[in-house]
C-alpha positions in Angstrom: 96.3 99.2 81.7 97.7 102.4 83.3 101.1 102.8 84.5 99.7 103.9 88.0 97.6 100.7 88.7 98.2 97.7 90.7 98.0 94.2 89.3 96.3 92.1 92.4 94.7 89.1 93.3 91.3 89.0 94.7 89.7 92.1 96.5 92.7 93.0 98.8 92.7 96.6 99.9 96.2 98.0 101.1 94.2 99.8 103.7 93.3 96.4 105.2 95.0 93.3 106.6 96.1 91.0 103.5 93.5 88.2 103.1 93.9 84.7 104.0 94.6 83.1 100.3 95.0 79.7 99.3 97.2 78.7 96.3 94.1 78.0 94.0 92.8 81.7 95.1 96.0 83.5 94.4 95.5 82.7 90.6 91.6 83.0 90.3 91.3 86.5 89.6 92.6 90.1 88.9 91.5 93.4 90.4 92.9 96.8 89.4 93.5 98.8 92.4 94.8 102.7 92.3 98.1 102.6 93.7 101.6 102.9 91.9 102.7 99.8 90.9 102.2 95.9 90.2 101.7 93.1 92.9 102.9 90.0 90.8 101.1 86.5 90.7 104.5 84.5 90.7 108.0 85.7 91.8 110.3 83.0 91.4 113.8 83.5 92.7 116.0 82.9 89.8 119.4 83.2 91.3 120.5 84.0 94.8 124.0 85.1 95.8 125.8 86.2 98.9 127.4 89.5 98.2 128.6 90.6 101.9 128.4 89.5 105.5 124.8 88.3 106.0 123.8 90.2 102.6 122.3 88.2 99.8 121.5 89.4 96.3 118.2 87.9 95.0 117.4 88.0 91.2 113.4 87.9 90.9 111.1 87.1 88.0 108.9 89.9 87.7 108.4 91.0 84.2 105.9 93.8 85.1 107.7 95.4 87.6 110.8 95.4 85.7 109.2 96.9 82.8 108.0 100.0 85.0 110.8 100.3 87.4 112.7 103.5 87.6 115.9 104.3 89.7 115.1 105.2 93.5 111.8 103.2 93.7 111.3 100.2 95.8 108.8 97.1 96.4 107.0 95.7 99.4 107.6 91.8 99.9 105.4 89.6 102.3 106.9 86.2 102.5 104.2 84.2 104.5 100.5 84.6 104.8 100.9 85.9 108.2 103.8 87.6 107.6 104.6 91.6 107.7 105.2 93.5 104.6 108.6 95.2 104.3 110.3 97.3 101.6 113.4 96.6 99.5 114.8 99.3 97.1 114.9 97.7 93.2 118.6 97.7 93.2 118.7 96.7 89.5 116.1 95.9 87.0 116.6 94.1 83.4 113.3 94.9 81.3 114.6 92.5 78.6 114.8 89.5 81.3 111.7 90.6 82.8 113.9 90.4 86.2 114.2 92.7 89.3 117.3 92.6 91.7 116.7 92.9 95.2 119.7 93.0 98.0 118.8 92.1 101.5 120.7 92.5 104.9 119.7 89.7 107.2 119.2 91.8 110.3 115.5 91.4 111.3 112.8 88.7 111.6 111.5 89.5 107.9 115.0 89.6 106.3 116.1 86.5 108.3 113.2 84.4 106.8 113.7 85.9 103.2 117.5 84.8 103.9 116.1 80.9 104.3 114.7 80.8 100.5 116.8 79.6 97.8 117.0 79.7 94.1 113.7 78.4 92.5 111.5 79.4 95.6 108.7 81.7 95.1 108.0 85.0 97.0 104.7 85.0 98.2 103.8 88.7 97.2 105.9 91.3 95.5 104.2 94.7 95.1 105.8 97.6 93.1 107.4 99.5 91.7 106.6 102.1 94.6 107.5 105.4 95.3 108.6 108.4 93.2 111.5 107.7 90.9 114.5 109.9 91.3 114.7 113.0 89.8 117.6 112.5 87.1 118.8 115.6 85.3 122.3 116.7 83.8 123.8 119.2 86.6 127.4 118.5 85.7 129.0 116.6 88.8 127.2 114.3 90.9 128.6 113.0 94.3 126.7 109.8 95.1 127.4 108.4 98.9 126.3 104.8 99.7 126.7 103.2 103.3 126.4 99.6 103.6 123.5 97.9 101.9 122.7 101.5 100.7 125.4 100.7 98.3 123.0 98.6 96.1 120.2 101.0 96.6 122.3 104.0 95.1 123.6 102.0 92.3 120.4 102.7 89.7 120.9 106.1 90.6 124.3 106.7 90.2 124.1 104.7 86.7 121.1 106.8 85.8 123.2 110.0 86.7 126.1 109.0 84.5 124.0 108.1 81.7 122.5 111.6 81.7 125.9 113.1 81.0 127.1 113.9 84.6 130.5 113.4 85.9 129.6 110.9 88.9 131.6 110.6 91.8 130.8 107.6 93.9 131.7 107.5 97.6 130.9 103.9 99.0 131.5 102.7 102.5 131.4 99.8 104.9 132.5 99.0 108.4 135.0 96.4 106.9 136.0 94.6 103.7 133.7 91.7 104.4 130.5 94.0 104.7 131.3 96.2 101.4 129.2 95.2 98.5 129.5 95.9 94.7 132.5 97.7 94.2 132.8 96.5 90.8 129.2 97.5 89.9 129.6 100.8 91.4 132.8 101.4 89.4 130.9 100.7 86.1 128.2 103.2 87.0 130.5 105.9 88.3 132.9 108.3 86.6 135.0 108.1 89.7 134.9 105.4 92.4 136.0 106.3 96.2 136.1 103.3 98.7 136.4 103.7 102.2 135.9 101.4 105.5 135.9 102.2 109.1 138.9 99.8 109.8 140.9 100.5 106.7 140.6 96.7 105.5 139.8 98.0 101.9 140.3 101.4 100.2 141.0 104.3 102.7 140.2 104.1 106.3 137.8 106.5 107.6 133.9 107.6 107.0 132.4 108.7 103.9 131.7 112.0 105.1 135.5 112.4 105.4 135.6 111.8 101.7 133.1 114.0 100.8 134.7 116.8 102.6 137.9 116.7 100.8 136.0 116.8 97.3 134.2 119.9 98.5 137.5 121.3 100.0 139.4 120.5 96.5 137.0 123.1 94.9 135.2 120.8 92.8 131.7 122.2 91.7 129.0 119.8 92.8 125.6 120.0 91.4 123.8 117.1 93.6 125.0 115.1 96.6 122.6 112.0 96.5 123.1 109.7 99.7 121.7 106.3 100.5 122.5 104.3 103.8 121.9 104.4 107.6 120.0 107.1 108.7 122.8 108.5 111.0 125.1 108.5 108.0 122.5 110.5 105.8 122.2 113.2 108.7 126.1 113.7 108.7 126.3 113.9 104.6 123.5 116.5 105.4 125.6 118.5 108.0 128.6 118.5 105.8 127.1 120.0 102.6 124.5 122.2 104.5 127.2 125.1 105.1 127.8 125.3 101.3 124.4 125.0 100.1 125.0 122.1 98.1 121.8 120.5 96.8 121.6 117.2 99.1 119.1 114.5 98.3 118.3 111.3 100.6 116.4 108.2 100.2 114.9 107.6 103.7 114.1 104.1 104.9 111.6 104.6 107.9 109.1 102.0 109.3 106.7 101.3 106.5 103.8 99.0 106.1 101.4 99.2 103.3 103.5 101.6 100.7 100.4 103.1 99.4 100.1 106.0 101.6 97.0 105.0 103.8 98.5 103.7 107.0 100.8 106.5 108.0 103.6 104.3 109.4 106.1 106.1 107.3 105.6 109.5 107.9 108.4 112.0 108.3 108.8 115.4 108.7 110.4 117.4 105.8 110.7 121.2 105.9 108.0 121.0 109.0 105.5 119.3 107.0 104.4 115.7 107.5 105.4 113.6 104.3 104.8 109.9 103.9 108.2 108.2 102.5 106.2 105.8 100.2 104.4 108.0 98.1 105.9 111.6 98.9 109.5 110.2 98.5 111.4 108.1 99.2 113.6 110.8 98.0 113.7 114.1 100.0 115.8 117.4 100.4 118.2 116.2 103.2 118.5 119.9 104.6 114.7 119.7 105.1 114.4 116.3 106.8 113.9 116.0 110.7 116.5 113.3 111.1 116.2 113.2 115.1 112.7 112.7 114.8 113.1 110.1 112.1 115.9 108.2 114.5 113.4 108.2 117.1 110.7 106.9 115.1 112.9 103.9 114.0 113.5 102.8 117.4 110.0 102.8 118.4 109.4 98.9 117.8 113.0 97.9 119.1 111.6 95.4 121.9 108.9 94.0 119.3 111.6 93.6 116.7 114.0 91.9 119.1 111.1 89.4 120.0 110.3 88.8 116.6 113.9 87.7 115.8 114.2 85.7 118.9 111.0 83.6 117.9 112.7 83.5 114.3 116.0 82.1 115.7 113.8 79.4 117.5 112.1 78.2 114.5 
């Protein structure tokens, strides 16, 4: 099977609503669809661990996805037949064990539902790996900036840059100590690790952008800055590096539905052109991204998201 094919059950077309499938029909057939990854038939949660406030790590049995996964790629999850599809970055993968690691912040209806699953449970659908892998090259010094749950997303990228022979300076930040995750894993994936929190409860007090500015001011020659985190954080990182013409890449996280470029829900403006994050990204030149438009689109469904969360709490 070609690497750019999907393993799927039934005749589901990503451009259409998912079919209502019984447990029997899910295993009844295979159909290859031209997309970017693999839809697993079984996605057992082998381990679950709390890694920060409202944030959990899931190790999921997904041998086909782990075999093809590359840093920067993501998967699309669906938890129940009538549920939405939502993306999570592949935070780690183990090809020998046939597993992928996902880290989820319980913030919306779907991630709240994901949080109710436990070790031994099966995720209904996991499709991937999706998106273009991060372009890894030896540029000398790479600064990786991760904020909040974005720390997990940047982990495989930092590791890959280090394995490529770069000096990797990672800056990770969170609002407070209880929201900071993977300090130990990021230390292993980096040459140097800088920790910062808004309130100073761990590491240095302040923002990741302040630490980035200090590195620039020190005269360090930076080949690439790579940032993953809240959209406003990535916008500020781009503002810091732009005056110095430092190549800066961000991994965007807009509203996403099918993950194959068919719905257009994840469209962003990059360099004045419309791009689909799921197939053209998720990595983009930070200095070309229209962050204000992206922030506006992220808030478009705020009322619907709030209503969904309320229904989730009621259940």
